[in-house]
KELOPA-658014 format. One record per residue (C-alpha): residue number from 1; y, x, z negated; residue in one letter. Coordinates in steps of 0.05 Angstrom, whole numbers. Example, Ala and Ser with C-alpha at 12.3 -4.5 7.8 and 13.67 -1.06 7.14 Angstrom:
BEGIN
+-----+--------+--------+--------+---------+
: num :  north :   east :     up : residuo :
+-----+--------+--------+--------+---------+
:   1 :    -90 :    246 :   -156 :       a :
:   2 :    -21 :    273 :   -143 :       s :
+-----+--------+--------+--------+---------+
end
This chain:
BEGIN
+-----+--------+--------+--------+---------+
: num :  north :   east :     up : residuo :
+-----+--------+--------+--------+---------+
:   1 :    161 :   -421 :    285 :       x :
:   2 :    166 :   -399 :    359 :       x :
:   3 :    239 :   -398 :    382 :       x :
:   4 :    236 :   -447 :    442 :       x :
:   5 :    198 :   -495 :    398 :       x :
:   6 :    246 :   -492 :    344 :       x :
:   7 :    305 :   -500 :    389 :       x :
:   8 :    275 :   -564 :    419 :       x :
:   9 :    258 :   -591 :    351 :       x :
:  10 :    330 :   -576 :    324 :       x :
:  11 :    361 :   -609 :    387 :       x :
:  12 :    323 :   -671 :    378 :       x :
:  13 :    339 :   -673 :    309 :       x :
:  14 :    415 :   -674 :    323 :       x :
:  15 :    414 :   -711 :    390 :       x :
:  16 :    439 :   -652 :    429 :       x :
:  17 :    425 :   -609 :    490 :       x :
:  18 :    439 :   -536 :    495 :       x :
:  19 :    514 :   -541 :    471 :       x :
:  20 :    499 :   -573 :    401 :       x :
:  21 :    558 :   -546 :    360 :       x :
:  22 :    603 :   -606 :    362 :       x :
:  23 :    538 :   -651 :    355 :       x :
:  24 :    524 :   -614 :    288 :       x :
:  25 :    592 :   -617 :    264 :       x :
:  26 :    594 :   -695 :    276 :       x :
:  27 :    527 :   -699 :    239 :       x :
:  28 :    559 :   -668 :    180 :       x :
:  29 :    618 :   -707 :    180 :       x :
:  30 :    585 :   -773 :    190 :       x :
:  31 :    547 :   -823 :    142 :       x :
:  32 :    485 :   -802 :    174 :       x :
:  33 :    492 :   -728 :    151 :       x :
:  34 :    440 :   -735 :     94 :       x :
:  35 :    387 :   -760 :    139 :       x :
:  36 :    398 :   -705 :    188 :       x :
:  37 :    400 :   -650 :    132 :       x :
:  38 :    335 :   -682 :    102 :       x :
:  39 :    298 :   -678 :    170 :       x :
:  40 :    320 :   -607 :    177 :       x :
:  41 :    288 :   -591 :    109 :       x :
:  42 :    227 :   -624 :    133 :       x :
:  43 :    231 :   -587 :    199 :       x :
:  44 :    228 :   -517 :    164 :       x :
:  45 :    176 :   -541 :    117 :       x :
:  46 :    227 :   -535 :     58 :       x :
:  47 :    235 :   -458 :     68 :       x :
:  48 :    310 :   -456 :     55 :       x :
:  49 :    304 :   -381 :     39 :       x :
:  50 :    309 :   -365 :    118 :       x :
:  51 :    366 :   -375 :    162 :       x :
:  52 :    327 :   -409 :    220 :       x :
:  53 :    387 :   -433 :    254 :       x :
:  54 :    412 :   -362 :    263 :       x :
:  55 :    357 :   -349 :    310 :       x :
:  56 :    378 :   -405 :    359 :       x :
:  57 :    451 :   -380 :    354 :       x :
:  58 :    433 :   -305 :    363 :       x :
:  59 :    389 :   -318 :    430 :       x :
:  60 :    428 :   -373 :    464 :       x :
:  61 :    501 :   -373 :    439 :       x :
:  62 :    521 :   -303 :    409 :       x :
:  63 :    575 :   -266 :    447 :       x :
:  64 :    555 :   -194 :    442 :       x :
:  65 :    602 :   -164 :    496 :       x :
:  66 :    671 :   -188 :    463 :       x :
:  67 :    656 :   -211 :    392 :       x :
:  68 :    599 :   -160 :    383 :       x :
:  69 :    557 :   -212 :    349 :       x :
:  70 :    490 :   -185 :    322 :       x :
:  71 :    465 :   -230 :    263 :       x :
:  72 :    437 :   -201 :    202 :       x :
:  73 :    360 :   -190 :    196 :       x :
:  74 :    334 :   -225 :    132 :       x :
:  75 :    310 :   -159 :    100 :       x :
:  76 :    377 :   -124 :    107 :       x :
:  77 :    412 :   -186 :     82 :       x :
:  78 :    362 :   -185 :     22 :       x :
:  79 :    379 :   -111 :     10 :       x :
:  80 :    451 :   -130 :      7 :       x :
:  81 :    438 :   -187 :    -41 :       x :
:  82 :    400 :   -145 :    -88 :       x :
:  83 :    448 :    -86 :    -83 :       x :
:  84 :    506 :   -131 :   -106 :       x :
:  85 :    470 :   -176 :   -157 :       x :
:  86 :    510 :   -179 :   -223 :       x :
:  87 :    542 :   -229 :   -270 :       x :
:  88 :    596 :   -272 :   -242 :       x :
:  89 :    618 :   -338 :   -208 :       x :
:  90 :    640 :   -320 :   -138 :       x :
:  91 :    605 :   -293 :    -78 :       x :
:  92 :    644 :   -274 :    -12 :       x :
:  93 :    616 :   -265 :     56 :       x :
:  94 :    662 :   -234 :    105 :       x :
:  95 :    644 :   -246 :    180 :       x :
:  96 :    593 :   -292 :    153 :       x :
:  97 :    563 :   -314 :    218 :       x :
:  98 :    511 :   -370 :    208 :       x :
:  99 :    505 :   -349 :    132 :       x :
: 100 :    443 :   -305 :    133 :       x :
: 101 :    476 :   -261 :     80 :       x :
: 102 :    500 :   -314 :     36 :       x :
: 103 :    431 :   -354 :     38 :       x :
: 104 :    402 :   -290 :      6 :       x :
: 105 :    453 :   -288 :    -47 :       x :
: 106 :    442 :   -367 :    -59 :       x :
: 107 :    368 :   -349 :    -69 :       x :
: 108 :    386 :   -308 :   -128 :       x :
: 109 :    429 :   -360 :   -159 :       x :
: 110 :    445 :   -425 :   -124 :       x :
: 111 :    499 :   -444 :   -178 :       x :
: 112 :    552 :   -395 :   -157 :       x :
: 113 :    609 :   -410 :   -113 :       x :
: 114 :    601 :   -384 :    -43 :       x :
: 115 :    663 :   -366 :      3 :       x :
: 116 :    642 :   -354 :     75 :       x :
: 117 :    698 :   -328 :    124 :       x :
: 118 :    683 :   -327 :    199 :       x :
: 119 :    728 :   -319 :    260 :       x :
: 120 :    680 :   -353 :    311 :       x :
: 121 :    693 :   -431 :    311 :       x :
: 122 :    632 :   -443 :    353 :       x :
: 123 :    587 :   -421 :    298 :       x :
: 124 :    629 :   -455 :    242 :       x :
: 125 :    586 :   -519 :    247 :       x :
: 126 :    520 :   -484 :    237 :       x :
: 127 :    552 :   -448 :    180 :       x :
: 128 :    574 :   -512 :    147 :       x :
: 129 :    504 :   -540 :    161 :       x :
: 130 :    467 :   -483 :    129 :       x :
: 131 :    510 :   -489 :     66 :       x :
: 132 :    505 :   -564 :     62 :       x :
: 133 :    431 :   -568 :     70 :       x :
: 134 :    424 :   -522 :     10 :       x :
: 135 :    477 :   -560 :    -31 :       x :
: 136 :    525 :   -499 :    -43 :       x :
: 137 :    591 :   -502 :    -73 :       x :
: 138 :    647 :   -463 :    -41 :       x :
: 139 :    689 :   -457 :     20 :       x :
: 140 :    684 :   -440 :     95 :       x :
: 141 :    744 :   -411 :    126 :       x :
: 142 :    751 :   -402 :    200 :       x :
: 143 :    799 :   -346 :    203 :       x :
: 144 :    813 :   -277 :    238 :       x :
: 145 :    797 :   -232 :    176 :       x :
: 146 :    843 :   -173 :    202 :       x :
: 147 :    905 :   -213 :    227 :       x :
: 148 :    897 :   -271 :    177 :       x :
: 149 :    906 :   -322 :    229 :       x :
: 150 :    881 :   -386 :    196 :       x :
: 151 :    845 :   -443 :    243 :       x :
: 152 :    814 :   -489 :    196 :       x :
: 153 :    775 :   -491 :    130 :       x :
: 154 :    729 :   -534 :     92 :       x :
: 155 :    709 :   -541 :     20 :       x :
: 156 :    641 :   -557 :     -5 :       x :
: 157 :    622 :   -594 :    -67 :       x :
: 158 :    552 :   -605 :    -94 :       x :
: 159 :    525 :   -677 :    -78 :       x :
: 160 :    466 :   -710 :   -104 :       x :
: 161 :    423 :   -669 :    -57 :       x :
: 162 :    468 :   -641 :      0 :       x :
: 163 :    539 :   -616 :     -6 :       x :
: 164 :    597 :   -659 :      4 :       x :
: 165 :    648 :   -631 :     55 :       x :
: 166 :    725 :   -641 :     61 :       x :
: 167 :    774 :   -606 :    104 :       x :
: 168 :    829 :   -567 :     72 :       x :
: 169 :    895 :   -541 :    106 :       x :
: 170 :    901 :   -469 :     82 :       x :
: 171 :    853 :   -415 :     60 :       x :
: 172 :    840 :   -409 :    -14 :       x :
: 173 :    856 :   -345 :    -51 :       x :
: 174 :    791 :   -302 :    -56 :       x :
: 175 :    776 :   -256 :   -116 :       x :
: 176 :    700 :   -247 :   -114 :       x :
: 177 :    647 :   -213 :   -161 :       x :
: 178 :    596 :   -201 :   -106 :       x :
: 179 :    616 :   -187 :    -31 :       x :
: 180 :    571 :   -180 :     26 :       x :
: 181 :    587 :   -167 :     97 :       x :
: 182 :    562 :   -148 :    166 :       x :
: 183 :    627 :   -145 :    211 :       x :
: 184 :    625 :   -135 :    286 :       x :
: 185 :    622 :    -59 :    297 :       x :
: 186 :    668 :    -14 :    331 :       x :
: 187 :    719 :    -65 :    351 :       x :
: 188 :    788 :    -42 :    370 :       x :
: 189 :    845 :    -69 :    326 :       x :
: 190 :    918 :    -63 :    312 :       x :
: 191 :    943 :    -61 :    240 :       x :
: 192 :    986 :   -122 :    222 :       x :
: 193 :   1057 :   -108 :    215 :       x :
: 194 :   1094 :    -96 :    169 :       x :
: 195 :   1030 :    -55 :    149 :       x :
: 196 :   1063 :    -26 :     82 :       x :
: 197 :   1077 :   -102 :     59 :       x :
: 198 :    998 :   -116 :     65 :       x :
: 199 :    965 :   -105 :      1 :       x :
: 200 :    898 :    -89 :     34 :       x :
: 201 :    927 :    -23 :     61 :       x :
: 202 :    985 :     -5 :     15 :       x :
: 203 :    976 :     66 :     -6 :       x :
: 204 :    914 :     76 :     33 :       x :
: 205 :    898 :    115 :     98 :       x :
: 206 :    901 :     64 :    157 :       x :
: 207 :    833 :     58 :    197 :       x :
: 208 :    838 :     86 :    269 :       x :
: 209 :    852 :     35 :    320 :       x :
: 210 :    792 :     56 :    358 :       x :
: 211 :    749 :     14 :    310 :       x :
: 212 :    763 :    -33 :    254 :       x :
: 213 :    698 :    -14 :    212 :       x :
: 214 :    738 :      8 :    151 :       x :
: 215 :    794 :    -44 :    161 :       x :
: 216 :    739 :    -98 :    145 :       x :
: 217 :    716 :    -54 :     85 :       x :
: 218 :    791 :    -48 :     57 :       x :
: 219 :    799 :   -125 :     66 :       x :
: 220 :    740 :   -139 :     26 :       x :
: 221 :    750 :    -88 :    -27 :       x :
: 222 :    823 :   -121 :    -33 :       x :
: 223 :    791 :   -184 :    -53 :       x :
: 224 :    740 :   -153 :   -102 :       x :
: 225 :    744 :   -158 :   -177 :       x :
: 226 :    749 :    -95 :   -215 :       x :
: 227 :    681 :    -98 :   -239 :       x :
: 228 :    651 :   -128 :   -175 :       x :
: 229 :    604 :   -102 :   -123 :       x :
: 230 :    607 :   -100 :    -46 :       x :
: 231 :    554 :    -84 :      7 :       x :
: 232 :    571 :    -73 :     79 :       x :
: 233 :    525 :    -66 :    142 :       x :
: 234 :    560 :    -13 :    185 :       x :
: 235 :    543 :     34 :    242 :       x :
: 236 :    521 :    103 :    221 :       x :
: 237 :    578 :    133 :    258 :       x :
: 238 :    625 :    120 :    205 :       x :
: 239 :    589 :    163 :    156 :       x :
: 240 :    611 :    229 :    192 :       x :
: 241 :    663 :    209 :    245 :       x :
: 242 :    728 :    246 :    248 :       x :
: 243 :    774 :    189 :    259 :       x :
: 244 :    747 :    153 :    191 :       x :
: 245 :    749 :    219 :    153 :       x :
: 246 :    812 :    201 :    116 :       x :
: 247 :    789 :    132 :     96 :       x :
: 248 :    720 :    164 :     72 :       x :
: 249 :    760 :    212 :     33 :       x :
: 250 :    803 :    162 :      0 :       x :
: 251 :    743 :    118 :    -19 :       x :
: 252 :    701 :    174 :    -46 :       x :
: 253 :    763 :    208 :    -86 :       x :
: 254 :    779 :    134 :   -116 :       x :
: 255 :    707 :    130 :   -137 :       x :
: 256 :    690 :     68 :    -98 :       x :
: 257 :    630 :     90 :    -60 :       x :
: 258 :    565 :     77 :    -99 :       x :
: 259 :    506 :     87 :    -55 :       x :
: 260 :    495 :     99 :     21 :       x :
: 261 :    426 :     80 :     54 :       x :
: 262 :    407 :     97 :    122 :       x :
: 263 :    365 :     40 :    154 :       x :
: 264 :    305 :     45 :    203 :       x :
: 265 :    316 :     29 :    276 :       x :
: 266 :    294 :    -31 :    313 :       x :
: 267 :    310 :    -81 :    258 :       x :
: 268 :    362 :   -122 :    295 :       x :
: 269 :    341 :   -173 :    350 :       x :
: 270 :    395 :   -148 :    403 :       x :
: 271 :    417 :    -78 :    387 :       x :
: 272 :    387 :    -11 :    375 :       x :
: 273 :    450 :     17 :    346 :       x :
: 274 :    435 :     59 :    280 :       x :
: 275 :    461 :     30 :    218 :       x :
: 276 :    470 :     38 :    145 :       x :
: 277 :    489 :      1 :     82 :       x :
: 278 :    548 :     27 :     39 :       x :
: 279 :    549 :     -3 :    -29 :       x :
: 280 :    618 :     -5 :    -65 :       x :
: 281 :    636 :    -10 :   -136 :       x :
: 282 :    687 :     25 :   -183 :       x :
: 283 :    683 :     88 :   -224 :       x :
: 284 :    634 :    130 :   -187 :       x :
: 285 :    634 :    200 :   -198 :       x :
: 286 :    573 :    213 :   -155 :       x :
: 287 :    538 :    177 :    -91 :       x :
: 288 :    469 :    156 :    -91 :       x :
: 289 :    436 :    174 :    -23 :       x :
: 290 :    373 :    139 :      7 :       x :
: 291 :    340 :    153 :     75 :       x :
: 292 :    297 :     89 :     91 :       x :
: 293 :    285 :    109 :    164 :       x :
: 294 :    210 :    126 :    149 :       x :
: 295 :    198 :     66 :    101 :       x :
: 296 :    198 :      3 :    146 :       x :
: 297 :    145 :    -45 :    155 :       x :
: 298 :    129 :    -85 :    223 :       x :
: 299 :    136 :   -157 :    232 :       x :
: 300 :    118 :   -196 :    293 :       x :
: 301 :    162 :   -251 :    329 :       x :
: 302 :    135 :   -300 :    374 :       x :
: 303 :    175 :   -327 :    433 :       x :
: 304 :    152 :   -364 :    496 :       x :
: 305 :    183 :   -344 :    566 :       x :
: 306 :    244 :   -385 :    577 :       x :
: 307 :    255 :   -379 :    649 :       x :
: 308 :    215 :   -360 :    714 :       x :
: 309 :    165 :   -419 :    719 :       x :
: 310 :    102 :   -438 :    684 :       x :
: 311 :     70 :   -370 :    689 :       x :
: 312 :    124 :   -346 :    640 :       x :
: 313 :    144 :   -411 :    607 :       x :
: 314 :     68 :   -423 :    583 :       x :
: 315 :     62 :   -350 :    561 :       x :
: 316 :     80 :   -327 :    484 :       x :
: 317 :    112 :   -255 :    485 :       x :
: 318 :    106 :   -218 :    421 :       x :
: 319 :    160 :   -173 :    392 :       x :
: 320 :    155 :   -122 :    338 :       x :
: 321 :    213 :   -109 :    294 :       x :
: 322 :    222 :    -65 :    233 :       x :
: 323 :    233 :    -95 :    162 :       x :
: 324 :    247 :    -64 :     93 :       x :
: 325 :    191 :    -82 :     44 :       x :
: 326 :    209 :   -109 :    -23 :       x :
: 327 :    192 :    -48 :    -62 :       x :
: 328 :    235 :     -3 :    -17 :       x :
: 329 :    293 :    -54 :    -32 :       x :
: 330 :    282 :    -49 :   -106 :       x :
: 331 :    278 :     26 :   -101 :       x :
: 332 :    344 :     39 :    -64 :       x :
: 333 :    379 :    -15 :   -111 :       x :
: 334 :    358 :     19 :   -176 :       x :
: 335 :    369 :     84 :   -211 :       x :
: 336 :    368 :    146 :   -163 :       x :
: 337 :    318 :    203 :   -172 :       x :
: 338 :    309 :    265 :   -130 :       x :
: 339 :    252 :    247 :    -82 :       x :
: 340 :    242 :    289 :    -22 :       x :
: 341 :    255 :    254 :     48 :       x :
: 342 :    279 :    191 :      6 :       x :
: 343 :    333 :    199 :    -45 :       x :
: 344 :    385 :    242 :    -78 :       x :
: 345 :    444 :    235 :   -119 :       x :
: 346 :    506 :    281 :   -108 :       x :
: 347 :    571 :    293 :   -140 :       x :
: 348 :    634 :    272 :   -106 :       x :
: 349 :    658 :    346 :   -113 :       x :
: 350 :    595 :    369 :    -70 :       x :
: 351 :    611 :    316 :    -19 :       x :
: 352 :    680 :    341 :    -14 :       x :
: 353 :    655 :    411 :      0 :       x :
: 354 :    617 :    382 :     60 :       x :
: 355 :    680 :    350 :     88 :       x :
: 356 :    666 :    282 :     60 :       x :
: 357 :    606 :    273 :    107 :       x :
: 358 :    559 :    217 :     78 :       x :
: 359 :    500 :    222 :    122 :       x :
: 360 :    443 :    219 :     70 :       x :
: 361 :    400 :    265 :    111 :       x :
: 362 :    449 :    324 :     96 :       x :
: 363 :    435 :    320 :     19 :       x :
: 364 :    368 :    296 :     18 :       x :
: 365 :    311 :    353 :     13 :       x :
: 366 :    257 :    349 :     65 :       x :
: 367 :    184 :    375 :     49 :       x :
: 368 :    158 :    437 :     88 :       x :
: 369 :     93 :    416 :    121 :       x :
: 370 :     37 :    464 :    143 :       x :
: 371 :     26 :    448 :    213 :       x :
: 372 :    -41 :    467 :    240 :       x :
: 373 :    -43 :    498 :    311 :       x :
: 374 :    -89 :    544 :    354 :       x :
: 375 :    -76 :    621 :    344 :       x :
: 376 :    -20 :    650 :    378 :       x :
: 377 :    -63 :    699 :    416 :       x :
: 378 :   -107 :    645 :    445 :       x :
: 379 :    -46 :    604 :    468 :       x :
: 380 :    -17 :    668 :    498 :       x :
: 381 :    -81 :    683 :    537 :       x :
: 382 :    -82 :    619 :    564 :       x :
: 383 :     -6 :    623 :    592 :       x :
: 384 :    -25 :    692 :    619 :       x :
: 385 :    -89 :    661 :    655 :       x :
: 386 :    -47 :    608 :    689 :       x :
: 387 :      7 :    665 :    707 :       x :
: 388 :    -43 :    709 :    738 :       x :
: 389 :    -85 :    649 :    775 :       x :
: 390 :    -16 :    626 :    805 :       x :
: 391 :     -4 :    700 :    829 :       x :
: 392 :    -68 :    711 :    867 :       x :
: 393 :    -37 :    693 :    931 :       x :
: 394 :     31 :    719 :    944 :       x :
: 395 :     73 :    686 :   1002 :       x :
: 396 :    131 :    722 :   1039 :       x :
: 397 :    167 :    677 :   1085 :       x :
: 398 :    231 :    674 :   1121 :       x :
: 399 :    282 :    632 :   1084 :       x :
: 400 :    297 :    585 :   1144 :       x :
: 401 :    227 :    573 :   1161 :       x :
: 402 :    211 :    561 :   1083 :       x :
: 403 :    262 :    502 :   1086 :       x :
: 404 :    224 :    477 :   1145 :       x :
: 405 :    157 :    477 :   1120 :       x :
: 406 :    177 :    455 :   1051 :       x :
: 407 :    169 :    523 :   1007 :       x :
: 408 :    245 :    535 :    995 :       x :
: 409 :    239 :    486 :    930 :       x :
: 410 :    179 :    528 :    904 :       x :
: 411 :    219 :    593 :    911 :       x :
: 412 :    273 :    562 :    870 :       x :
: 413 :    226 :    551 :    814 :       x :
: 414 :    212 :    625 :    813 :       x :
: 415 :    289 :    639 :    807 :       x :
: 416 :    297 :    589 :    752 :       x :
: 417 :    239 :    617 :    712 :       x :
: 418 :    261 :    669 :    661 :       x :
: 419 :    202 :    717 :    653 :       x :
: 420 :    240 :    768 :    608 :       x :
: 421 :    260 :    715 :    552 :       x :
: 422 :    189 :    692 :    551 :       x :
: 423 :    162 :    764 :    547 :       x :
: 424 :    212 :    772 :    486 :       x :
: 425 :    181 :    708 :    455 :       x :
: 426 :    106 :    738 :    466 :       x :
: 427 :    128 :    808 :    439 :       x :
: 428 :    150 :    766 :    378 :       x :
: 429 :     82 :    747 :    369 :       x :
: 430 :     46 :    814 :    386 :       x :
: 431 :     36 :    794 :    461 :       x :
: 432 :     60 :    808 :    529 :       x :
: 433 :     79 :    757 :    586 :       x :
: 434 :     41 :    779 :    651 :       x :
: 435 :     89 :    754 :    701 :       x :
: 436 :     81 :    764 :    776 :       x :
: 437 :    121 :    738 :    835 :       x :
: 438 :     80 :    692 :    881 :       x :
: 439 :    132 :    677 :    932 :       x :
: 440 :    190 :    717 :    960 :       x :
: 441 :    237 :    692 :   1012 :       x :
: 442 :    265 :    739 :   1065 :       x :
: 443 :    318 :    746 :   1120 :       x :
: 444 :    270 :    774 :   1168 :       x :
: 445 :    263 :    726 :   1229 :       x :
: 446 :    204 :    682 :   1229 :       x :
: 447 :    167 :    724 :   1176 :       x :
: 448 :    111 :    688 :   1139 :       x :
: 449 :     61 :    731 :   1102 :       x :
: 450 :      5 :    716 :   1054 :       x :
: 451 :    -15 :    782 :   1025 :       x :
: 452 :    -90 :    807 :   1026 :       x :
: 453 :    -96 :    763 :   1092 :       x :
: 454 :    -81 :    782 :   1164 :       x :
: 455 :     -6 :    800 :   1169 :       x :
: 456 :      2 :    791 :   1248 :       x :
: 457 :    -28 :    720 :   1261 :       x :
: 458 :     -2 :    656 :   1230 :       x :
: 459 :    -70 :    621 :   1227 :       x :
: 460 :    -75 :    547 :   1238 :       x :
: 461 :   -111 :    545 :   1172 :       x :
: 462 :    -41 :    552 :   1140 :       x :
: 463 :    -28 :    481 :   1156 :       x :
: 464 :    -87 :    458 :   1112 :       x :
: 465 :    -76 :    512 :   1062 :       x :
: 466 :     -4 :    506 :   1045 :       x :
: 467 :     -4 :    433 :   1023 :       x :
: 468 :    -64 :    447 :    975 :       x :
: 469 :    -31 :    513 :    950 :       x :
: 470 :     36 :    476 :    937 :       x :
: 471 :     -1 :    425 :    895 :       x :
: 472 :    -41 :    477 :    863 :       x :
: 473 :     27 :    512 :    842 :       x :
: 474 :     59 :    453 :    816 :       x :
: 475 :     -2 :    437 :    772 :       x :
: 476 :      0 :    504 :    745 :       x :
: 477 :     71 :    499 :    730 :       x :
: 478 :     59 :    435 :    693 :       x :
: 479 :     -1 :    468 :    655 :       x :
: 480 :     45 :    528 :    634 :       x :
: 481 :    103 :    478 :    613 :       x :
: 482 :     54 :    441 :    570 :       x :
: 483 :     25 :    503 :    539 :       x :
: 484 :     99 :    532 :    528 :       x :
: 485 :    115 :    468 :    490 :       x :
: 486 :     53 :    475 :    446 :       x :
: 487 :     74 :    547 :    433 :       x :
: 488 :    147 :    527 :    417 :       x :
: 489 :    122 :    470 :    369 :       x :
: 490 :     74 :    519 :    337 :       x :
: 491 :    130 :    572 :    327 :       x :
: 492 :    187 :    526 :    304 :       x :
: 493 :    165 :    514 :    229 :       x :
: 494 :    150 :    586 :    222 :       x :
: 495 :    218 :    608 :    250 :       x :
: 496 :    253 :    560 :    201 :       x :
: 497 :    213 :    581 :    143 :       x :
: 498 :    226 :    658 :    158 :       x :
: 499 :    152 :    671 :    171 :       x :
: 500 :    173 :    696 :    237 :       x :
: 501 :    230 :    739 :    249 :       x :
: 502 :    267 :    741 :    316 :       x :
: 503 :    270 :    806 :    351 :       x :
: 504 :    338 :    837 :    361 :       x :
: 505 :    355 :    891 :    412 :       x :
+-----+--------+--------+--------+---------+
end
C-alpha cells in the first residue's frame, strides 16, 4: 500500500493523528484491543509477514541524527532469519525497532519465544502492536542495551487470537538459540564500569569508544547458547577498520565467525552506507565469504507527495530499491563453494596472514574478462589528429594582455598538460605523441602574435576570432580527454594481466 494511504488508514484505525504512539499503547492495553488488532489484520489483507508499521515509523518518526535509526529492509531481515535458523526455543532481537527481524523469525516458526529489546520508548508501542497482532509469546524490554539501564518491560502470552500483555518490573535473563540484530551504526559509547565485572567483556578486547558496533555484538554473543547462531547487520567499515582489529582477531581466533556477506547498496530507505551481515556461531576454523553486491533485484516503492500543495500531493513518486532474491539468500546460507565473484571459504589461519581483514572481496576470485576495444593505433591516431588540429594556429601574447582578454586560463591548460608522460604511454603501445604548443605567454609589452598571420597589425578580426578559437580549443581538449579515457580503459585490463609491460628508463 502507498505510504500516505497506509498512514491515514492506520491513524483512523487507532483514532490518532500524527503522534499515535500513546494511542497505540492504550489500544493494546484496553478491552478494545482485539477489535483494533483484528481491523489491522484486515487493513494489511492478512499479510503478517511484512512489518507495515515500520514504513510509517521510518518516514515520520525515526531519529536518524541522534539514535541512528535505519530500520531493516525485509529481504535483509529474511537473510538474517534464514542464516540463524536452527532447532531451539528462544529468539532474541537486540535493538529490535518495530520488529522487522523478529517478524521474519516468526514466519519460520510462530511457536517460539521471542524476546525483543529496544531503547527507544516511542517505538515500543508499535513493537508490542506487531507482536500482539501475530499472537507471539515472549517479552518486550525497553532498555539501553549497552548500559543495561531498564525503563520498562512487558510479557506476552498467546491468547485465543492475539497476545495477552502484562507489564513486568525487571528484564528477564536472556539465553537464546537464535539471535538477530541491526543495531545503530557507529555511535560513540563508554564501556560501563567496572568493566572487568561485566561478563560481556571479561577476557575480551574492549571495542573502541569511537563506535559501539562490536559492543552490541559482544552483548548479544554473551546471551547466546553454546550451540546458538547469531546474525548482525553492520557497516562494512568494521570488516577492516584498525580500531576494531583486536575484537575481530579475538572473535576469529575464538572460532566465532561463521560467514561474512557483503550486501548490495541502496537497500535501506534512508541511508546509503555500505552494509554487511556477519553470522556468528561456535567452532569455526574457517570463514565463508560471500559478495552479493551484484546479486540484487529491484523493487519499486510508491509514495505520494507529502508537502507542496496539490501538484505534489496528488502525484505518486516511484522509488527503486535493491532487494536480495530468495535464491541468493538460500545460496549464502548454505554450503560454501568457490564461485568466482561470489563465494569462497577461507581458513582463519589465512585470514590472520591478512591482518584479520574480513572484507569478502579480498578473498573471492574475480573473472578476467576480454574487453573489446578499437586498435590502439586507431585511438592514438585520433589523439594525434586532435593535437595537430589544435596547434594549427599558435598565439603568442603578453601575459598581462592575456589576463585582460581571457587567454590566461588557456595558457594554464598547456602548463598542466604532461606531454612527456603521454608520449611514454604512446611508446609503450608502439606510437609517438605529436605534441605542439598552441599558446605562449611572454613578458614583451603588448605583444600579441598569431603565427603565419601579419605580425605587426592587431586586426579587428581578432575580436571575432578569439571567442571561436577559445571555444574550439576547449572542445578539442574535451575530445582529447574523452579519447584518453578510452585509451586508459582499453589498457588497464592488459596491464593488470601482464599483456602490456610498463617501460622503465
